[in-house]
LOKEMI-112252 format. One record per residue (C-alpha): residue in three letters; residue number from 1; x, y, z. Coordinates in steps of 0.02 Angstrom, whole numbers, padded with zeros to 5 digits. Each point is the difference from the previous one (the first is absolute). Layout:
<nodes>
  loba  rodren    east   north      up
   ALA     NUM       X       Y       Z
...
</nodes>
This chain:
<nodes>
  loba  rodren    east   north      up
   UNK       1  -01175   01768  -02175
   UNK       2  -00112   00134  -00084
   UNK       3   00115   00010  -00152
   UNK       4   00012  -00191  -00005
   UNK       5  -00189  -00015   00004
   UNK       6  -00018   00125  -00141
   UNK       7   00135  -00098  -00102
   UNK       8  -00091  -00165   00034
   UNK       9  -00169   00083  -00058
   UNK      10   00079   00050  -00174
   UNK      11  -00017  -00141  -00128
   UNK      12   00108   00109  -00121
   UNK      13   00151  -00007   00125
   UNK      14  -00031  -00176   00066
   UNK      15  -00006  -00073  -00181
   UNK      16   00152   00105  -00060
   UNK      17   00098  -00069   00143
   UNK      18  -00066  -00172  -00040
   UNK      19   00075   00011  -00179
   UNK      20   00164   00076   00069
   UNK      21   00021  -00143   00107
   UNK      22  -00043  -00126  -00130
   UNK      23   00130   00082  -00111
   UNK      24   00130  -00027   00134
   UNK      25  -00054  -00190  -00007
   UNK      26   00050  -00007  -00182
   UNK      27   00170   00079   00040
   UNK      28   00023  -00119   00148
   UNK      29  -00050  -00141  -00103
   UNK      30   00154   00027  -00112
   UNK      31   00115   00027   00146
   UNK      32  -00064  -00163   00067
   UNK      33   00066  -00104  -00144
   UNK      34   00135  -00115   00051
   UNK      35  -00031   00053   00185
   UNK      36  -00161  -00085   00045
   UNK      37  -00100  -00127  -00105
   UNK      38  -00171   00056  -00063
   UNK      39  -00115  -00116   00088
   UNK      40   00105   00022   00162
   UNK      41  -00020   00188  -00020
   UNK      42  -00188  -00009  -00010
   UNK      43  -00010  -00119   00149
   UNK      44   00113   00104   00114
   UNK      45  -00082   00165  -00044
   UNK      46  -00166  -00069   00065
   UNK      47   00069  -00085   00141
   UNK      48   00071   00166   00065
   UNK      49  -00165   00096  -00040
   UNK      50  -00118  -00136   00069
   UNK      51   00108  -00010   00160
   UNK      52  -00004   00198   00030
   UNK      53  -00176   00015  -00052
   UNK      54  -00063  -00137   00118
   UNK      55   00095   00077   00154
   UNK      56  -00084   00166  -00044
   UNK      57  -00177  -00058  -00055
   UNK      58  -00018  -00177   00030
   UNK      59  -00132   00043   00132
   UNK      60  -00106   00080  -00139
   UNK      61   00003  -00167  -00107
   UNK      62  -00054  -00094   00155
   UNK      63  -00139   00129   00036
   UNK      64  -00062  -00018  -00176
   UNK      65   00016  -00176  -00026
   UNK      66  -00189  -00039  -00009
   UNK      67  -00006   00119  -00145
   UNK      68   00156  -00071  -00090
   UNK      69  -00032  -00186   00018
   UNK      70  -00138  -00015  -00128
   UNK      71   00110   00106  -00123
   UNK      72   00161  -00093   00038
   UNK      73   00012  -00080  -00178
   UNK      74  -00030   00165  -00088
   UNK      75   00130   00078   00104
   UNK      76   00123  -00146  -00033
   UNK      77  -00020   00025  -00187
   UNK      78   00011   00187   00010
   UNK      79   00176  -00016   00102
   UNK      80   00057  -00147  -00112
   UNK      81  -00028   00092  -00160
   UNK      82   00040   00182   00055
   UNK      83   00140  -00030   00123
   UNK      84   00089  -00173  -00028
   UNK      85  -00026  -00031  -00195
   UNK      86   00024   00179  -00059
   UNK      87   00168   00018   00098
   UNK      88   00055  -00169  -00042
   UNK      89  -00030   00023  -00187
   UNK      90   00073   00186   00005
   UNK      91   00166  -00068   00071
   UNK      92   00019  -00143  -00112
   UNK      93  -00045   00102  -00147
   UNK      94   00137   00123   00043
   UNK      95   00130  -00130  -00044
   UNK      96  -00060  -00030  -00177
   UNK      97  -00068   00166  -00062
   UNK      98   00051   00178  -00020
   UNK      99  -00041   00156   00104
   UNK     100  -00082   00071  -00156
   UNK     101  -00120  -00148  -00019
   UNK     102  -00039  -00005   00185
   UNK     103  -00048   00191  -00005
   UNK     104  -00115  -00030  -00149
   UNK     105  -00088  -00148   00077
   UNK     106  -00021   00084   00165
   UNK     107  -00075   00152  -00081
   UNK     108  -00144  -00105  -00069
   UNK     109  -00054  -00046   00177
   UNK     110  -00122   00145   00029
   UNK     111  -00090  -00043  -00167
   UNK     112  -00016  -00182   00061
   UNK     113  -00072   00067   00166
   UNK     114  -00126   00104  -00093
   UNK     115  -00049  -00150  -00112
   UNK     116  -00012  -00105   00157
   UNK     117  -00117   00125   00091
   UNK     118  -00110   00006  -00150
   UNK     119  -00010  -00190  -00016
   UNK     120  -00017  -00028   00189
   UNK     121  -00119   00151   00039
   UNK     122  -00061   00067  -00159
   UNK     123   00085   00165   00041
   UNK     124  -00021   00134  -00122
   UNK     125   00170   00045  -00102
   UNK     126  -00023   00174  -00065
   UNK     127   00090   00086  -00134
   UNK     128   00098   00113   00106
   UNK     129   00064  -00153   00104
   UNK     130   00050  -00082  -00164
   UNK     131   00095   00153  -00044
   UNK     132   00079   00009   00169
   UNK     133   00062  -00174  -00013
   UNK     134   00060   00024  -00179
   UNK     135   00103   00151   00050
   UNK     136   00080  -00090   00151
   UNK     137   00040  -00153  -00116
   UNK     138   00076   00115  -00129
   UNK     139   00107   00073   00139
   UNK     140   00049  -00170   00060
   UNK     141   00043  -00051  -00173
   UNK     142   00120   00151  -00023
   UNK     143   00094  -00051   00150
   UNK     144   00001  -00184  -00044
   UNK     145   00064   00032  -00173
   UNK     146   00112   00144   00044
   UNK     147  -00094   00121  -00103
   UNK     148  -00032  -00113  -00152
   UNK     149  -00177  -00073   00011
   UNK     150   00022  -00070  -00177
   UNK     151   00124  -00126   00062
   UNK     152  -00151  -00090   00089
   UNK     153  -00027  -00067  -00168
   UNK     154   00164  -00091  -00010
   UNK     155   00001  -00071   00181
   UNK     156   00017  -00184   00005
   UNK     157  -00115  -00094   00123
   UNK     158   00094  -00117   00123
   UNK     159  -00058  -00111   00145
   UNK     160   00049   00139   00129
   UNK     161  -00127   00118  -00095
   UNK     162  -00128  -00132   00013
   UNK     163   00032  -00025   00184
   UNK     164  -00013   00185   00032
   UNK     165  -00167   00008  -00098
   UNK     166  -00066  -00144   00108
   UNK     167   00061   00092   00153
   UNK     168  -00094   00155  -00041
   UNK     169  -00158  -00093  -00029
   UNK     170   00020  -00076   00167
   UNK     171   00014   00163   00090
   UNK     172  -00133   00081  -00097
   UNK     173  -00108  -00137   00059
   UNK     174   00049   00032   00182
   UNK     175  -00033   00186  -00024
   UNK     176  -00174  -00030  -00075
   UNK     177  -00046  -00122   00138
   UNK     178   00036   00127   00128
   UNK     179  -00162   00083  -00025
   UNK     180  -00087  -00150   00091
   UNK     181   00129  -00036   00133
   UNK     182  -00059  -00041   00165
   UNK     183  -00075   00148   00106
   UNK     184   00152   00004   00117
   UNK     185   00129   00138   00035
   UNK     186   00138   00016  -00139
   UNK     187   00131  -00044   00140
   UNK     188  -00073  -00161   00040
   UNK     189  -00036  -00043  -00184
   UNK     190   00173   00027  -00045
   UNK     191   00069  -00097   00145
   UNK     192  -00112  -00149  -00060
   UNK     193   00068   00019  -00177
   UNK     194   00182   00010   00062
   UNK     195  -00030  -00157   00095
   UNK     196  -00078  -00099  -00144
   UNK     197   00135   00062  -00114
   UNK     198   00132  -00069   00120
   UNK     199  -00091  -00170  -00012
   UNK     200  -00025  -00008  -00175
   UNK     201   00185   00060  -00036
   UNK     202   00072  -00136   00107
   UNK     203  -00026  -00142  -00123
   UNK     204   00081   00104  -00142
   UNK     205   00156   00031   00106
   UNK     206   00011  -00185   00039
   UNK     207  -00017  -00038  -00188
   UNK     208   00126   00122  -00045
   UNK     209   00126  -00069   00131
   UNK     210  -00033  -00182  -00066
   UNK     211   00015   00052  -00180
   UNK     212   00153   00110   00000
   UNK     213   00079  -00025   00170
   UNK     214  -00020   00099   00163
   UNK     215   00098   00156   00009
   UNK     216  -00016   00124   00144
   UNK     217  -00020   00186  -00037
   UNK     218   00162   00101   00002
   UNK     219   00014   00151   00109
   UNK     220  -00047   00105  -00149
   UNK     221  -00152  -00115  -00028
   UNK     222  -00059   00024   00174
   UNK     223   00006   00186  -00010
   UNK     224  -00097  -00005  -00169
   UNK     225  -00128  -00115   00084
   UNK     226  -00016   00112   00145
   UNK     227  -00032   00142  -00113
   UNK     228  -00127  -00088  -00099
   UNK     229  -00095  -00069   00160
   UNK     230  -00020   00181   00067
   UNK     231  -00039   00111  -00147
   UNK     232  -00064  -00101  -00156
   UNK     233  -00078  -00143   00108
   UNK     234  -00070   00096   00154
   UNK     235  -00024   00176  -00018
   UNK     236  -00045  -00004  -00180
   UNK     237  -00135  -00131   00019
   UNK     238  -00077   00098   00151
   UNK     239  -00003   00153  -00103
   UNK     240  -00072  -00084  -00153
   UNK     241  -00131  -00080   00101
   UNK     242  -00049   00170   00075
   UNK     243   00001   00080  -00178
   UNK     244  -00111  -00140  -00069
   UNK     245  -00121   00026   00141
   UNK     246  -00011   00186  -00029
   UNK     247  -00008   00010  -00192
   UNK     248  -00025  -00177  -00065
   UNK     249   00105  -00128  -00088
   UNK     250  -00009   00069  -00177
   UNK     251   00049   00180   00045
   UNK     252   00135  -00062   00117
   UNK     253   00076  -00110  -00135
   UNK     254   00037   00148  -00100
   UNK     255   00132   00048   00123
   UNK     256   00099  -00158  -00044
   UNK     257   00058   00092  -00158
   UNK     258   00110   00099   00110
   UNK     259   00103  -00156   00043
   UNK     260   00112   00004  -00156
   UNK     261   00013   00191   00014
   UNK     262   00060  -00008   00176
   UNK     263   00112  -00149  -00038
   UNK     264   00092   00103  -00128
   UNK     265   00023   00150   00120
   UNK     266   00070  -00126   00136
   UNK     267   00119  -00071  -00135
   UNK     268   00064   00171  -00030
   UNK     269   00024   00039   00187
   UNK     270   00063  -00171   00058
   UNK     271   00090  -00070  -00158
   UNK     272   00055   00164  -00078
   UNK     273  -00097  -00012  -00159
   UNK     274  -00038   00157  -00113
   UNK     275  -00170   00084   00020
   UNK     276  -00044   00031  -00188
   UNK     277  -00130   00112  -00070
   UNK     278  -00115  -00149  -00034
   UNK     279  -00008  -00032   00183
   UNK     280  -00076   00169   00031
   UNK     281  -00121  -00016  -00137
   UNK     282  -00061  -00163   00060
   UNK     283  -00018   00056   00180
   UNK     284  -00110   00141  -00063
   UNK     285  -00108  -00116  -00099
   UNK     286  -00024  -00126   00144
   UNK     287  -00047   00142   00123
   UNK     288  -00113   00070  -00127
   UNK     289  -00090  -00162  -00023
   UNK     290  -00013  -00024   00190
   UNK     291  -00075   00175   00006
   UNK     292  -00134  -00038  -00131
   UNK     293  -00046  -00157   00091
   UNK     294  -00021   00092   00164
   UNK     295  -00109   00135  -00085
   UNK     296  -00116  -00124  -00059
   UNK     297  -00056  -00050   00171
   UNK     298  -00030   00183   00062
</nodes>
């Protein structure tokens, strides 16, 4: 327990694991194609998470209900944007855009978070923070373009890219809003978010079934859904909430740049893809950018 306590007290470890689990979500999203429909996947993941979290921490939600009730609308918006809308758009975009484009757009999320914190709280954005974000975004671009950033100039924009950009804006809004979340334990807050996400995702699943026909997930689809529920949905969100509480949304958002890096590494390990030199260079750039952002606050 002492070791676990120390790990839970380290924003570096928690936010790095968050990025790793979210990278796994990108891989799982590709595996889910043809196995479980996107809106159904969003709904099922939150049903599983909300059920487990309520059994474990439902008593905390009930105990803090007087604090939650006046903020219920803001909590609903946070969950709807950050949990339901982001994931729904993410899985839909995976059908119509490339992994290259998804990597580029996700790499822009920390910059969106910094802009959001400035607009919402007038937080100072220092030159060293800008340098750190630029370094991490260059690293993301190297991965997304397979070592040829110049090719960014020739990338065509398609509907999937637009959906991913909107999805990133939604999640950035959620991350920025975390600063003013209700003053309740993180476990109770996440339990509440998961319940709201389940409720808001249900109409999407119904619409999907009516629009394209109902199809139950395959056995592989259920396995993918279970993975997504445990790691990207549950543990990563708890870790991210903890990280934001410790170092703020702007600095925590920088770690999102690790997602495409880890996604590439997972692709090597799970799909047998080659780890190229540009992967190593990109990883060094991203880690350097995070280090600079961390040094700024010390």
